[in-house]
C-alpha positions in Angstrom: 0.0 0.0 0.0 3.0 2.3 0.2 2.9 3.0 -3.6 -0.7 4.1 -3.5 -0.2 6.3 -0.4 2.7 8.1 -2.4 0.5 8.7 -5.4 -2.4 10.0 -3.3 -0.2 12.2 -1.3 1.0 14.1 -4.4 -1.8 16.3 -6.1 -0.6 15.5 -9.6 -0.6 11.8 -8.7 -4.1 12.2 -7.5 -5.2 13.9 -10.7 -3.4 11.3 -12.8 -4.9 8.4 -10.9 -8.4 10.0 -11.3 -7.7 10.5 -15.1 -6.5 6.9 -15.5 -9.6 5.7 -13.6 -11.9 7.8 -15.8 -10.1 6.6 -19.0 -10.3 3.0 -17.8 -14.0 3.5 -17.1 -14.5 5.0 -20.6 -12.7 2.0 -22.2 -14.7 -0.4 -20.0 -17.9 1.3 -21.2 -16.9 0.9 -24.8 -16.1 -2.8 -24.2 -19.5 -3.3 -22.4 -21.3 -1.5 -25.2 -19.5 -3.8 -27.7 -20.4 -6.9 -25.8 -23.9 -5.6 -25.4 -24.1 -5.1 -29.2 -23.0 -8.6 -29.8 -25.6 -10.0 -27.5 -28.3 -7.8 -29.0 -27.3 -8.9 -32.5 -27.4 -12.6 -31.4 -30.7 -12.0 -29.7 -32.1 -10.2 -32.7 -30.9 -13.0 -35.1 -32.4 -15.6 -32.7 -35.6 -13.6 -32.4 -35.8 -13.3 -36.2 -35.1 -17.1 -36.5 -37.8 -17.8 -34.0 -40.3 -15.5 -35.8 -39.4 -17.1 -39.1 -40.1 -20.6 -37.7 -43.3 -19.4 -36.2 -44.4 -18.0 -39.6 -43.4 -21.2 -41.3 -45.4 -23.2 -38.7 -48.4 -20.8 -39.3 -48.1 -21.3 -43.0 -48.1 -25.0 -42.5 -51.2 -24.9 -40.4 -52.9 -22.6 -42.9 -51.9 -25.0 -45.7 -53.4 -28.0 -44.0 -56.6 -25.9 -43.4 -56.6 -25.0 -47.1 -56.1 -28.6 -48.1 -59.1 -29.7 -45.9 -61.3 -27.0 -47.5 -60.2 -28.1 -51.0 -61.1 -31.6 -50.1 -64.5 -30.5 -48.9 -65.0 -28.5 -52.2 -63.8 -31.6 -54.2 -66.4 -33.8 -52.3 -69.1 -31.1 -52.9 -68.3 -31.0 -56.6 -68.3 -34.8 -56.9 -71.7 -34.9 -55.2 -73.0 -32.1 -57.5 -71.6 -34.0 -60.6 -73.2 -37.3 -59.4 -76.5 -35.5 -59.0 -76.2 -33.8 -62.2 -75.5 -37.1 -64.0 -78.5 -38.7 -62.3 -80.7 -35.8 -63.4 -79.3 -35.9 -66.9 -79.9 -39.7 -67.1 -83.4 -39.2 -65.9 -84.0 -36.5 -68.4 -82.7 -38.7 -71.1 -85.0 -41.5 -70.1 -87.9 -39.0 -69.9 -87.0 -37.7 -73.4 -86.8 -41.3 -74.9 -90.2 -42.1 -73.3 -91.8 -38.9 -74.7 -90.4 -39.5 -78.1 -91.3 -43.2 -78.1 -95.0 -42.2 -77.2 -94.9 -39.6 -80.0 -93.6 -42.1 -82.5 -96.3 -44.6 -81.4 -99.1 -42.1 -81.7 -97.7 -41.0 -85.2 -97.4 -44.7 -86.2 -101.0 -45.4 -85.1 -102.3 -42.3 -87.0 -100.4 -42.9 -90.1 -100.0 -46.7 -90.4 -102.9 -47.2 -92.6 -102.0 -44.4 -95.0 -100.5 -45.6 -98.3 -98.0 -42.8 -98.6 -96.9 -40.0 -96.3 -97.2 -36.3 -97.2 -93.9 -34.4 -96.9 -95.1 -32.8 -93.6 -96.1 -36.2 -92.2 -92.8 -37.7 -93.1 -90.8 -34.7 -91.8 -92.6 -34.8 -88.4 -92.2 -38.6 -88.1 -88.6 -38.5 -89.4 -87.6 -35.7 -87.1 -89.1 -37.5 -84.0 -87.4 -40.8 -85.1 -84.1 -39.1 -85.4 -84.4 -37.5 -82.0 -85.4 -40.8 -80.5 -82.4 -42.6 -81.9 -80.0 -39.8 -80.9 -81.5 -39.9 -77.4 -80.4 -43.6 -77.2 -83.7 -45.2 -78.1 -83.2 -48.6 -79.5 -86.3 -50.7 -79.2 -88.7 -52.1 -81.8 -89.2 -48.6 -83.1 -85.7 -48.4 -84.4 -85.8 -51.9 -86.1 -89.4 -52.2 -87.2 -91.6 -49.2 -87.1 -89.2 -46.5 -88.3 -88.2 -48.5 -91.4 -91.8 -49.4 -92.0 -92.9 -45.6 -91.9 -90.0 -44.6 -93.9 -91.0 -47.0 -96.7 -94.2 -45.2 -97.0 -92.3 -42.0 -98.1 -92.4 -41.8 -101.9 -90.6 -38.5 -102.1 -87.4 -38.1 -103.8 -85.5 -36.3 -100.9 -85.0 -37.6 -97.4 -85.4 -34.9 -94.7 -82.3 -34.8 -92.5 
């Protein structure tokens, strides 16, 4: 302790000691700020990384929710398509039945005629073509339609 007492007994030594302590504290402050900056940078990177992972997790959850919604939409579209196809098939069968009844009535009304007028032929031929296009394929297609068309003596066939 003798050295410290000598410095403190001399006023210049005291001033010098105070300046050295102040300079040391200033340097220590710079070092602490540097260390703090490094920790803040690390913390910021770590926080940013954690935020990034949270965002990725949130996106994954949102993606799964979207996948579930798309599956529900696909199921709904499939049900709508099934219902549409059933309705379309029912409509097709109704059309066939209506055309078959129309052809039968035309046949009954015209079977005893020796020949068909152009209007009669056109009406029968149009109904017959629609019946065939609608998928009708009963006795009308094989027997009655050829029989009725044989009664047409015109030189042109209505298409």
